[in-house]
Every structure is written in C-alpha cells, then in structure tokens.
N, C-alpha and C positions, 0 to 999 in steps of 0.2 A: 559402389560396392557389389563384389561379386555374388550370384545368388547359388544356393545349393546344388540347383539342377545344372548350372555351369560347371562348377565344380565337378560333379559326377561324368558330365558330358565329356571334359577334358580329360579325365582318368581314364575312362573308356576308350578315348582316341588313342593316349599315351599305350594303354595295355594292346591295343590292335595293332599298333605300331611295332612295338615288340614282338609281338607274335610273328610277325611278317619276318623280321629280321631273322628271330630264331628259326623260321620256316626256311629260310633262303639259306643260312649258315649249315642247317641241317642236310640240306638238298647236296650243297656244294661238300659236305664232308662224305655224303653218302657215295657221290660219286666217284672222289678222290679213293674210297675204300673198295668198290667193285671194281674199278679198272687197275688194281694191282697187277703188275707182272712182276715173274722172277726170272732171274737170266739162267740159264742150265750151265751147269761148272763145265768147265771145259774139259777136266780130268778127274777121273775118281781118286780118292786118296790112296788106293792101293791095299787098303787094309781089309777089304772084301766087306765092310759094314755099308749099312743104308746112311745116305747123306741126306739129312733132312733139313729144309730149307723153311719152312712155314708151318703153321698151325693151322688145322681147320676139320673139316670132315672127310673120309674117303672117297675121291671121286668115283669109285664104282659101287658105294656103299647100295644105293636104291635101284640100279641098273637091271636085275633081276626083275623087278615089278615091271619094267618095259617087256620083257621077254613075253612074259603073260599077259600082256595086253593085248586083247580082240575086240575087232568093231562089235557095237552090240545088235547091228544091222547091215544088210548088203550094200547099203548106202553110206559110204564114208563121211563121217563130219570132220567139222574142222576140228584141230586141237586148240584146247583154251586158250585163251590170250596170254595167260600167265601159266606156265608149266607147272604142274604139281611136283615135279622131281627137283626142282631147284632148291638149293639147302644154303647156299653162301658161300662163305670161305672154304676153300679147297686146303688139305694137306698136302703139300709137294715134298716129296723125298726122290731120291736119285737111286735105286737100288742096284747093287753091283749085280753083273751079269745078267741083266735085263736083254732077253732078245725079241727080234719082231715076231718071232714064232708064237712067245707068250704074250704079247701085245694082242696077236688075233684071236688067241684062246680065249680071251678077256672081253673080245668083243664081236660075239657072234652073229650079230645082226647085221654086220658091215659086209656088204657084198662087194664083187670084184670092182676094181676101180678105186675104193676106198668110199664107194657111195653108202648113203643110208637114207632110209625115210623110216618116219614113226611108224609102228606097228597097228596102232590102234584108232589112228585119225589121220587125217589131211594135213600137212603141217601149213601153216602161215606162212612160211618164210623159205625160199631157196636160195641158199648160200654156198658160194664156191670158195675156198679156201686156197690161195695161190702163194705158195713156198718157193722163191729163188734158193737155188741150192747148187752146192759145189763140195766136195771131201768133206761134209758136215753129216756122216752117218752118225757119229756117237749122239750129236744133238737129235738128231730127227728120230729115233727112237723112242726118246724120253719124251718127246713134244708129241708123237703118235699117240704115246701110252697114256697121257692126259689129254689131249684135244678132243679124241673120239669120243670118251665117255662125256666129255664136258659140252660138246654138242648134243650128244643124245638127250641129256638132261632139259636142254633148252626146246626140245621136240622139233626140231630143224630137218629139213630135206637138205643133205648138203655132199658135196663131194670135195676130196681134198686132191690137189695138183702140186706134184713136185716139179719145177722147171729147172732142168739140170743143164748147167752150161758145160758145154764139150770144151776138150783142149786144156792147155794151161795157160791161154791169154789171161791177161787182168781181168778180174770178176767185174759183172757189171749189172746189179741187182736191180736198176731202175728198166734197162732193156728187158730183162727176164720177166718182168712183171708184165710188161707189155706183150711180151709172147705170150704167159700166161692168161692174161685177159682175151686175147684174140681165139686162143685154143680152148679155152674153157666155154667162150662164149658159141663156138662152133657145135659143141656136142650137147648144150642145154642152155636154155633161156632162162639163166638164172637173173635173179633179182636184186642179188648183192653180191658184192666179192669183197673177200677180206684178204688184205696183200699182209703176209705174215712172215717175220723173221724167224729162221728155224730154231734160234737158240732162246726164245720168251715161251715162258708159261704162264697162263692167266691162274690167278688165284683166287678167282670169286665167280662164281657161276651165274652171279647176276649182271654180270657184262655182258649183254646179250650180243651174240654176233648176228645181228640184222641192222639194215641200214636206215638211216635216217632221213629226215626230207633234204639235209645237207652233208657234205663229206664229213666223216668222224674220225677223230684220233682215238683210238680205241684202248691206247697204251700210254697215257698219259701219266702215269705213276709205275716206275719202274725201280726196282730195288738197286740197279747200277748207278741210278741218278739220285738215290737217297728219296725215292718215291715222289720227285718233283720234275717238271719239264727242265731240261738243261738250258733251254733259252726257248722266246715266245713262238719263232715260227718253227722249231720243231716238229717233225710228222712221220717220225720215224716209228719203226717197232712193228706195229700193228694198225693199219687205218683201213676204212670201211666206203666204199663208192657204189652207188649205183651205177650199172652200164651208162646211164644219161649223165651223171656227173662226169664220169672217166672219158666219153666221147666228147663231151662238151670243153673240157681244158686238155683235150689231146692226150691225155694219158700221161707217161713219166717222160723225161728228157732222157734221149739215148746216148747222151755224149759225156757221161759221167761213169767213167773206167776207175773201179777201184770203191773203196766204200765212203760213203760220206757224199754230203754236195746235194744228191737228188731230193732228199727229203724238204731241204729248204727250199729247193727250186719248186718243189710242189707245194709249199707253204704259201711262197709267193705267189703263185698262179691262182689261188684261191683269194688273195687280196689284190690281185691284180695291180700290181705296181708296174713302174714306168718299163722298167727291162724285161719284166715276162710280156707284156703287151708287145715287145719289139720280138720275141723269140719263140712264144709258146706255139704259133701255129706252124714255125717252120722245123720244129725238133718235137718228136713225141710219137704217138702211136701211127700217125700216118706216113712216118719215115722209118718206121721199124722194119728193117731187112734180117732176116734169118732164115735158116734151114732147117727143118723137122728129122732128125737121123732117126729118131725111134720113139715109139709110144708104146708103152706097157702097162696093162690094166691089172696091177698087183694086187692083191688080198687088201692091202691097208690105205693104195692111194695109186693114183693114176701117173707113172713117170713119165715126162717128156723130154727127151734129150735133145738139145739144139745145139746147133753152130750160129753163132750170132756175129762171128768175124772179128775184126779189131777194128780200131781207129781209122785205119787206112779203108775199110768197108768190108764187105761180107766173102768177097773171092778175092781179096787182094794179093800178089803175090808175095812171097816170104820174105823178101828184102824189106818192101813196102811196109809189110807187117811189124818187122823188126825195126824198122827205123822209127815207126809211131808207137811202139811200145812204152806205156809211162812206167815210172815207178811203181813198183807192185807194193803196195801195204801191207803190213803183216797179219797173217791169219785171213787171206782172202781165197 
C-alpha cells in the first residue's frame, strides 16, 4: 500500500518535471520571438504612404537618453550586462522618401565610418557588421535607419562595413564576407563579426548582436519563410562569428558565384561532414584574392569597394572571364 508521504513525493516530482518542460518551451518560444527578422520590400507601392510591416515600439523612442548619458567619474565603468535601453519588439515601417541625410540626423552620436561607442560607459562588446552589397541602395538606407539605433540600444561599440563588389560580374556574397572580415580586422580588434544581408531588419532588440561560445545563426525566424527555418542546414541572412571561429573554419567558400549555396556550405563546415573535411582547407579565407579599389569613411558606414575577379581569377583576361561567366540569378 502506497503511503501518503510517497504520494506527495510523486506529486512533487511530477510538478517539477512539468515546470522544467514549461521553462524549456518558454525559452524556445522566447528565442524564436527575439530572432524575428523582416525582409525589406524591394519597391515602395508608389502611393507615398508609409508601408508598415510589424508592430512594436519606435526604435528611436529612447535614444535621447543616450545623448544625455555622461560618465559619473573620470574613470569609465563598464556598461550594465543588460542594457536599460532594450525594449523588445520594434515597429518596422518603410517611410516613403527616406534619405541617408535623414538617417544621419537621427543618429548624431554615430561618427565617421559608421562607428559608435556608448557615451556614458565602456561597452562590454565590440561588434563589426559586415554587409555584402551591390546595387541595393534602396535596401541599405532602410537597414541603416533601423540598425544604428538598434545597436545603440544594446550599448555596443560597433562599426558598419559595406563591402561593395565592383563591376558587373556575377555577385559573390561569400567572397565579399571574406573580404569584409579581413579588412574590418585590419582596422580594429573586433571580438565579434555579424555577417548581415542588406535586406533584413531585426524586429526585436533583445536579439543581441554579440557572439556566443559557438557560431550563432541570428536570423532563424524570417517573415519570408513564415518565421521558420527553410531547412536544417540553412545558415543565411544574419550570422555571428568570433574571429577565432572564422579562422578555424577558414571563413566562407569563395567558389559560390550567384546567390545561394554558401550558407549551406558553412553549415556543413560546422557539422564537419565528409565533403567539407575534403574541401574546407582548400577554399576559404586563406585563398581569397581581391583588390581594394577604394575605402570611404562615410557618415553612416565604411564603404570598401573591391575587385574580387571572376571564376577565372582576379586578373584573368577578358576572354577567360567571359567563358567562365555563370548564369546570373535574378536580382543579384
């Protein structure tokens, strides 16, 4: 016969298991919510109206408090582990007629080259944002409009690098990210690098732009995929790596011309599958050839224009480059 004490012990154990399961489910739901991203519309509807894409607070709502922040003593203390300016979901809309000059006026603490440091404390994190780019100015202005205040609310020291591919040869996002890593690390000892598509806007400032102990996929929930991963190995959109992570896996592959493929390859690199074990040391950061054509320190970002060559090589003859030209995907 089961004693009353045994029954109570059993009930407490059952309650404990339920609480653990609820906590895990709650944590999973929280992670999905804070890693929401919305894709920038390619074109406005031509009506002059603000196109609203999500609900939440104004990303600029509490930035005036940052401008008033001053250190309490001559010795700068570290910022809090959790920023007091974080507010959660962000209202995202796409105002018609937005200009970079307007973005600059709304971000007075951002200095030349798109650099920022918290005015009242020493940031705990130094993050470089690497954005591969070509002919996407419409997307870029909206991304900068939201990304600058988003990062400031997190009290990060950060810099934004636009890696612009020169010429009309097929776009190579992965190789541009290798370029971005090398050029950003030449300028500053960043402890985290975020590789960011130009057309994705974060929808929740609790999605911290800092690195973890392992490589992090920061865009696991995007509106264009119904806020779900399209497949298990997908690592695209926005990803975060420390310099050590990046060098250990030899960066991104350089041989993916056109959109797609490189994200799957880097996902495979993390899982160390057989194919990757054969190729990852032969194609990546250590084989990236390019030539920097210009480096501009603009008010909202550092623009680095590069010649990354063609499949035939960096300085291949025109005939060889033309023969190696792959089919161009739409929108590259």
